[in-house]
C-alpha positions, 0 to 999 in steps of 0.5 A: 364549582369546587376544585374537587368537582372540577377534577372529577369532571375533568377526569371522569371520576377516575384517578388521573394516573391509574384510572382507579375509581375508589378513594379519589383525592385532589393533590396539589402538584408542588410547588403549587398549593393554591388548590386551583384545578389547573395545579391539581390532579385527582389521585387514588389512595395508592397513587397519592401515598406513593407520589408523596413517598409515604408508601414504598413504590409498587413498581407494576402499579406504575406501568399505568404511566405508559398511558397517563403520561400522554394526558393533555393536562400539564399537572398530570404530565408533571406528576407522570414525569416526576414518577417516571424520573423516580422509577428510572433510577431502578427501572429501565422501562421507566427511563425509556418512557421518560425519553419519549415524553415531551413536555413544553418548556414551561411544563418541564420547568414545573416538573423539575421545580420541586422534584428535589423533594422526592429525589434521593439524597444518594448520589452515584459517582463513577471511579473519577467522582463524576456524577452518574444519572439514569440512562448514562453510558459508562465504560468498565475500567476492569475485567469483572467476573459476573456472579451467577454466570459463566462470563467475564465483563471485559475492561473497555465494555460500554454499558448503555442506559444504566439504571441507578440502584436506589438506596445504594450509591455504590451500585448501578445496573446495566446490560452486558452480553444481554444480561442485566447485572449489578456493577460497582460504581468504582469499576466504571467511568462515565463516557460521552 
């Protein structure tokens, strides 16, 4: 049986991430490129283009990961983990899903290997030059007037589960007083 036929059989002829049934293609999950079905996933045209970063991410499309991340196939789990990692830079819901996703050691190592190819060259650093990651907790080091609101974010306020703004190393997002705001990295320090 060919790899493509095996993948169609395994997935019920559906995209293994979003369940679409049209324009399905096998995708070798890096760093593997041997075409073996255990190293491949069956993806629709939309998922394939966005996984390969040849098309801008359509955020709502990826809500499907809420279901597909629980697929028992390691190649699907790795692909879901990688997409959630990319999305978590700007979407808190993706970070929340990523925190609940359990991968065994071997599968997690596979997910982390080769993920750098889709990672951003942009690094977010706090006021002390410490690297920030999505989900970190930071503390404000200065009172900040929040544009479009009537409140001031006070110095010493902890901002939990931050999101990184893609394509801008100086911006992060977080909740202060129940509102999602953009914060300049120069005004925060990483805690814990």
